[in-house]
N, C-alpha and C positions, 0 to 999 in steps of 0.2 A: 667262582663267579657266581653271584647270588642271581643277578638279572638275566634272565633268558628272553623276558617278552618285554622291550620298552617301546617306547611312543615319544617320539621329538616332535614339539609343535613350537611355533615361533611365527612372527611376521615375515613377510616377503624379505628375502636377503639376510635373515637372522643366522644362515650358516645350517640348516637342518640337514640338507643334502651332503655336505660336507663333513657334518658329525657323524650321519648316519654311516657314510664311506668308510670313515675313519674306525668306528667301532666293529662295524661290520668286517673289516680286515684284522683287526686285532682280537677279536673273540670268534671270528669264523662263524658269523651270523649273517643269513640272508638279510637283505635290508629292501624296503618298499616305499617309494614314493607314491604318495597319494595323487600327485597330478596326473600319473600314469592311470590312475583308476578314474578319476573324476573327469577329466578331460577325454575326448573322443581323438585316438591318436590316429584315425583313418584319414581325417582331413588335413589340409595343408595350410590351415590359419586358426588362430586363436578364438577361443569362444564358445566352441560347441561342446555342450556336457554330454557324457554318457547317460543314459537312464538311470533312474534311481534303482531299478532291478539289477542293472548290469553292475553299478557301484557295489550294491549289496553282496551280490554273488562274489564278485572278487574279492571282498572283503572278509566274507565267510572262509574261502579257501586260506587265505594268509594267517586267520586267527586258529585254524585247526592245525597249525604247524608248533612243534614243540618250542621252537624259538624263533624270535624274528625281531626286526628293527621297522618300525612304521614312521615315516616322517611325512608331515604336511601341514599347510596352515588352517585346515579344516575342522570343523567341530561338530556341527549339528547332526550328522549321519554317523558318528563315531562312537556312540556310546558304548557299544560291545568290546571296541578296541581300548577304549579307557578302561573299562571295567577289568578285562583280561591283561590289561600291562602290570609288569613287576614294578616297572618304575617309569614314571612320565617325565620327561625331560623338558622343561620349558625355556628355550632361547631367548633372550631380552636384552641385546646389544642396543645401543642408542638408535634414536629412529634416524638420526643423520647417519649415521654409519650404514644402516640399511638402505638408505637412499643411495649412497654411494655405490654400493655393491649393485643395485638393481640398476643402475646407469651404466656403471661398468661391464655388467653382464649384457645389457642392451648393446653397447656399443660392440663388443665382442661378437654378438650374433650377428649385427648388421655387416662386420668385417669379414665373416665367414669363420671367425675362429672358434667360434662353438655351431653346432649344428642345430637348427631350431625351425619352427614353423614361421610363417611371415608374420613379422611383428611389427605395428605402426607406430610412430610418434603418439597417436591417441591412446593406442594400449599402454606404453609406457607412463603417461600421463595419468591414465587412470589407475595404474599400478602403485606409482607414488601418491595418489589421494588416499588409496585403501590403506598403503602401508601407514598414512599417518592418523588413520582410524583405527588401525588394528588394536592397539594395545587397550584403548577405551572400549571399544564394541566387542570384536571377536574374541579377544582373550579373555576379558571377563565373562563372557557369555560361558567360553570353554570352562574357564574354573569352576563356574555353577555346577556344571555336569560332572567334572572330575571331583570336585569336593563332596559330590554326593555318596561318593565311592570310597571317600577316606582311602585314597591312593597317595604312594609314596610318590612325593613330588620333589623334584630338584631344579631351582631356578639358576641358570647360571649365564654369563655375559658370551662366552668364548668356549672353543673346543678346549683349549689349555685348562681353562678353570675346571669342565667338566671332567676332563681327565684326571685331573688331582683329586678332585671330589670323590670320583671312582676307586682311583688308588688308595686315598685314606681309608674308603671304607672296606677294600681288600685288606690293607695293612691292620686294621682293626679286628676283623676276623680271622687273619693268620694268628694274631695275638691270643685272640679266645680259643683257636683250634690247637694251641701249643706247636705253632709254628707249621702247620699244614694249610698251606694256601688254597683258598676256593677254587 
């Protein structure tokens, strides 16, 4: 396997956490959810950010590792993470599928099926609005940062597509190395 440092980005509900968990299990690489760095987990409701210094310290600890999978929607404070990544995966399912996943997750949280902080209907509405602006705003800004470093970028819509792309890569490398899989 060539890729030891991966960064997964995508809008809310795009499947970042799912993909990170699957790849983490498959390749035995720790994965890190940027929400756990960005948001203050010591409070019981949404909306309280960790300080910039705390976020940067936590990110530096991750980047010192030999291998990792980082996932999140953020971009403005992640230049070093993008720069050090062997591969940046951009998840781009349709905005309507992301809406569905966001709403489904909200309902599961309200029913107590998923542990979470207190989330209000207003929080859900704000997240759906953000979701609809993500591709035109945040993703474009992230791509400007990523493209400055000439990174390996892979655009996919689903985990299945990601898995197939990575398997193709490994098969090509296997052929190049006379049957020795990376």
